[in-house]
N, C-alpha and C positions, 0 to 999 in steps of 0.2 A: 503494500499498498505504500501512501506516499508522505509527505512532508505535512506535520497539520504542527506548526503550531509556532507565534511567532507574537503576537501581539495583544493583549487584553483590555485596559479601562482606560479612560479618564483624563477629560478634559480639564481645563486649570486655571490656574489665578496666577499668583506669581511664581517664577518655576526656579527652583535649586537644582541645577543639576548635578549631582555625586555620584560619580565615577566607584564602583565598586571593586576596587580590580584587587587579585594575589590573596583575596577570602578561600581559604582550607575548605575542601569539602570536606562533609562528615556524614559516618556511616552511622544507622540511624537502624537498630531492630528490632521487632516488639513482636511477641504471638501471644493467640489466650491458651499458654498451655497447649502447644500442638502437638495432638495425638497420634504415632506411626502408627500403621496400618497392622493389625497384627502379623505375629511371626508366623512363617509360614515355615511348619515345622512338618515332616511324613506324621502321619495319623498312626493310629496304635492298631489296626488292622490292615494297615500294610494296602489297602486297597485304593488310596486316594492318589490320582496326579496332579503334577505340578503342569498347567496349561501357558502355552505363550501367550502375551499378551503384544498384540502388533494391529497396523493399520491394515485393513482388509484391502486386499490388490485392486488393484486399479483398471479400466478397462473391459471389466469383463463382470459379468453378470454373479452378485454372492448367492451362494444357493444357500438357502435352510438347514437351520438345524435342528432333527426329529429326537426328542426325549419318547420313547416307544410304552407305553402304560404296562405292558405284559411285565416290566421289570427286567429286562432280560439284556445284559451288554450296558453299554452306554449310552450317551445323546452322542450322536454322529452327525456329520456332513452330510448330506444327500442330496441325489439332483430336483430333490422335488421343490416347487419356489409359489408364492403365493400370485394366482394370476389378475384374483381382484380381493378390495375387501371394501364389507358396508359396515362403518360405525356405529351408526344409529343402531342394527339388529344383531349386529356379531357376526353379522355371514362370511364366509373367505369361500374362496375355490381355492381350489389347490390342486398345481396340476403338476407332470412331472418333463424335470426339464432337460438341457442337455449338462452333464456331467461334467463339473470345470476340473481341471487337473491343479492341485494345490501348489503351492511353493515347494521350494527343494531348500529344505533348511541347511544350515551351513553346517559343515564335515563337523562330525561326532555330537553335535548337537541336538535336542530332542526335535521333531517336527511340531508341526501347529495342534497335532493331538498329544504330544507330548511322550512319542515314542522315539528311540534312536533309530538312526536310516542306516546305521552297518546293522544292528541286529535286527531291526525291524518289528521291535518289543519296544514296552515302556519300561523305561528304568528302573522304576517302584514297582511296578506287577510284572514284567517282565512276561506279557502277555501278549500277543503276536496281533498287529494290527488290524490284520482284516478278518480275524475269526467270529463269527456272527455280523459280520458285516454287510455281505450283501446274499441275502437280496431282503434284508432285515431293512435296513439304511433307505430302502428308494421303495419300499411295498407300497402302498394305499393307507393312508392315516388312518387311523381308526379313534372309536371313543377312549377316553383319557389321555391320548398322546399329545402333548406339547410343543407348540411348533414356536420359534424363535428365525424371523425373519429381518432382511435388509429392507429397507424402500420398497413399497410393492405400490403397487395403484389403488389408490385408496386409505393406502397407508403409509403417508410419507414419512412420518415417521419412523416404522418398521412397525414390526408386528411381535407380541411376545404374547400367544395364547393357550390355553387347553382347551380340544377340543372337547364336543358336550353331543355332541349327534352327528351319527353322518345322514345329511340329509339326501345324495342321488349323487347320478352322474350327469353331467352337463355339455354343450361343445367344449368346453374350457377347460376342462378335469373333474376332481369333485368335490360337491360342497357342503360345507361344514359349519356348524353351530359354533361358535366357539366362546369363552370367559376368559377374565383375566386372571393373567399366575403370577407368577414370580421368579426371577433368576435362579432361587437355589434350586427348581423345578428342572432347571438344563444344567445347571453345575455340579449338582447335586452334590457331593465330599472331594469334587477338586480343587485345588489351588490354582488361584492367579495371582502376578502381582508385575504392573508394567505402566510406564507412559510410553503416549501416543501423543506423537507433535501433530497438532493441526494443518492440515492442507492448506495455504492462504490463497491456492488456486480455487478451491472447491468456497472459500464463502461469500454471501453475495451482502451490495452496502448499500442502501436506501438515504441518499442523503439529504439533512432534514432541513438545510438552509443554504442560503446562496456561498460558494466561496469555499467549497468541499471538492479537494481530489485525495481518490487513493490508488495506492499503488502494493506492488507485493514482489515477491522474490522465491521461485522455486527455484532458479537455475542460474549459472552464472549469467553475469554481463549486465543484470538491468540494471536501468541509468534512469533516475526521475527527479524532477526542478531545476531550475535555473543556472545552478551549479555543476550539475551532471554526478552527484554523489551517488556513491554503488550503497543498495538494499542489502544488508548481511541475507543468508538465503535462510526460507523458513519465518520471514519477517512480512509483516502487514502493516501498511504504514496509512495514515488518513493524515493530510493539512487542512488549516483552515483558516480563513480571517475574515474575521466579522464584525459588523456594529454592533454595543448594548446601548442602553438605553443610558443617556446624556441628562447629569442636571440641569436641570431647565435655565437656573441660572449662568451656564457656565460658557463662557466665553466658545467661538467657533474652533478657537485653538485646542480648545482642552477636549475634543469629542474623543470620547471612549470606543475602546475597542477592544479586539484580543484576536491575535493569529500566534498560530505556532503548527506544532505538529504534536500527535502520538503512534509510538510505533510499538508495537507487540510479538511478541512469538509464542503465543498458545500454545499447551498441551494438556492433554488429557490426562490423568492419573485414575489409576482402577484396580482393586486389590479386593480379593476373594478369598475366605477360608472357608472350605464344606466341612471341611473334619469335624465336628462337632459332639461325636462319639454317640448316635443316636438323637441327641437332642432334636428338637424340631430348629430350623432357620441353621445358617452361619455360623461358625464360632468367632468373624472376624469379616470388615469391610471396610473398602475406603473409596470414595468417590471425590474427585475436586477438578479445581485447573489450577495450575501454575504457570509464570511464564516470566520473561524478560519485560519492563516495561522502562522505555525512554521517551523524553518527551522536553521540545524546548519551545518555551514560548513566551509571549511578551503581554503585560498591561499596561495601559497607557490609558489615560486621560481622567475625566472627573465621571464616575458613575452615578448615575441619579440614587434615589436614596431608599435601600427596603422597604419595604413595606411589607411585614408578618415575617413569612420565613425566607430562606436566600433566594436569589430567583437565577434559576436553571434554566438554559437551554441545549436541549439536546441536539447536536448537531448533525449527528449519523447513527443508521442502526444498523450492527451490524449479523450476521446469521448464518451456520452452518450445521450441519445433523456429521458428523465423521462417522464412519461405522468402523470400529475396532473386532477385530477377530479376536475372539476368546480359546483358545484350543479351536474348536470345529464351532464353536455359539456366534454370530454373528451380532456386537451390541451397537444399538443405535444411539450414541452420544446426541444431545441436544446443545447447543451453543450460543448464548444469545447476548452482545453487548451493546452497549446505546452508548455514546461518548457525547459528553455534555462541556457545558462551560456551565458555570456558577459564579454568579455576581451578592457581594453582600454589602451594601457602604450606606455612609449617609447622608453622603450626596455634596457633603463637603471638601472632599482631601484629593488632591492632582495626582499622581502616581504617574511614576513611567519606570517599571522594573521587567526585568527579564532575566531570564532563567533556566539553568540546567536539570533536567531529573533522569537519573536515573539508577535503576534498579532491579526488583523483582519481588515476588507478591505469592503467594500459596493462598488460594481459601477452597474448604472443603469440611468432609463429615468423615469424621472414624468409629466404627461399628466395635464394640467388644462385645462376647456372650456374659450377661451377667451383670454389665457396667451402661449398658446403651450405646446410644450416638453422643459421641464428643463432637463437636466444633474443634475446627482449624483453620485460625488466619494467623497468617505471617508475613513482613514482608521488611526486605534491605533497603534501604533510598540514601543516594548519594547527592548531593542538588550542591550548584554554584553558582552566584548571584553575577554576573556578567555586566549589568548597569542597572542603578536602583537613583530613585532621586523621589520624595517626596515635597509636598506643597503647603500649608497652609493646619489649619487644625480637623482632626477629624481622622475617621475611621474606612479603611477599606479591606475586602477580604475574597481572593480572586481562586479558585479554581479549575483547572480543566481536567477533568477524569471519565471515570466509565463503571455503568451500573452492569454488573455479569451477571447472569445464570448459567448456571450447568444439569443437566439432567439424563435420564434413559427414556427411552419407546417416546418421545413428547411429554413427559412428565418434569416437572421442576421437581430440583431435589437439593439444589444452593442456589443461594441469592448471593451477592456481595456487591458493597458498592467503593471503589478505590477512589482515592481524590488529591493528587498532590496539589498543594497550594500556597498562593505568598500570600502574607497580611502583612496591612502598615497601617500605623498610627503616627498622627506627628502633633505638635501642640507648640505651630510657628504663627507669631503677633508680631502685625507691623505697625509700626505709632511715623504720627506725623505733627509737629508744632507749629506753630503762626511764625517763627523764625526764618522757616524756610527746613528745619530739623527736621531728618527724620531716623527710624532704628527698626530694626526686625531684629527678634530674638525669639531659640527659642530650640526644639529635642525634636528630634523624628528618630523612629527603629520601624524595620524591616526584617519579616519572620517567613519561614517555609519548613512546610510540612505538609502532613498526611493523615488521611481520616478513611478506614478500614474497619468497614461492618457487615452484617446481612444476618441472612437467616440459614438453618436447616428445616424443609419441611416434608411433609407430613409423606411426601412420595417417595423418598429413602424406601420406604417401605417393600420395593420395587424387591430389593434384595434379598426379599422373605424372612426381613427382621420383625418385631412387633410395630405398630403404631404407633405414630404420636398423638398423645393428647391434646398437644400444641405446636408452634412452630418453637425452632430452639435457635434463640440468636448467639450470632459468632463472639456477638461481645464486642465494643467498639474499639480500635485501635488506632493511639493517635500518639506520634512523635512530631515535637518542633522545636528547631532551634534558630539560631540569629542567624540574618543573612547579613544585616549591617546595620548601624547607629551610625547618630551626627549630630553637633551640634554648631546653633550659627549664633552670631552676638554679632551685629555692624551697627 
């Protein structure tokens, strides 16, 4: 994506230009006791497998995984596909598709079904990879079977459902009635743990204001912007240049605006530990989003006074539904981000501040049997002021951030709000006497910081864990540090 940042707010009064150079950057780390996913260890009965977690192969149709109701064998990748789905009635048509070959694993590494390519057996169970697979994997579905499918007609967020009734044959395939189910029904007592980068080419962007541009880099050589800078691989970037409401009494020279960029390299984190020793549901699970964050932005002018809550101006919506392959099971993850500018001001102070922010963030939920769900929120941010000035007496705060949500199969699981900001305040007074003498005296200060907040949602019960009675807050994580201060007397 592209450059998204450089100017923010505020027209002015008397300008005191103060260049803040040589300010050291400071690292700020915080977490609401981030709980790591449950450790993956062999189960006592030795039957669970360690499943690979990777991006689903692109350019081919991702086959559905089927867990058979007869209890024989494991969930397996099949040649079946969801030809159509009606969300209102829960009816689906299951058809026989072309069998797509799996990816070749690295030498000595278990395949996506957890089996060694050299021995043809699972490293944990010693079982042959195709034992009982054919014709079981591709036989018609029956009552009690569970289907996990990538996005399909009528199911843009994928389908995870249990067959409750076989209605009959149609021209497209077998029509069935389905009911909602959980990942525990297809992952069983297996284990999985991995991170999958989001393909920036698969992200859709909806600009919400004028002056927004988007760029991304999947391969080498992509350039963007007037200076021809190169975007790191796997990154997406949004650039914005937008006006914000200016204080009514501000001169034309103090028009408020924000400009700059936000650059992200998001990735999905997924973990599952089904070895619960016979207890219902998994022993551990984790779902979250993490990534690198970079922004450079400028707030200048005199912003209009805020009334009530700070004014938030969304400038772009981003959406992606990456399919991650957890062993044979295609798991559809839904990611949404809304990038925004937020201004809080009293309409009296004029500022000009430019800031570089770099760091990372992580939000999610971690589950452990007997303890329930624990929120995870962490960020490590460094910022450097490039230029700063404040005039007059008053306060202003500007942020360029993102509201994010991550979930499974169209259901929201985690919401988060990550907002790096800059805050300025001044107490500068001018006076004049009848003899023509004038004086100017006061002090000002600028601060950088970030806020990180959010919630865990009911829909994380898709893992097969108990349902929440209410949303669980991530807890607000806030860090602030001084950018620059100054005094004036003349």
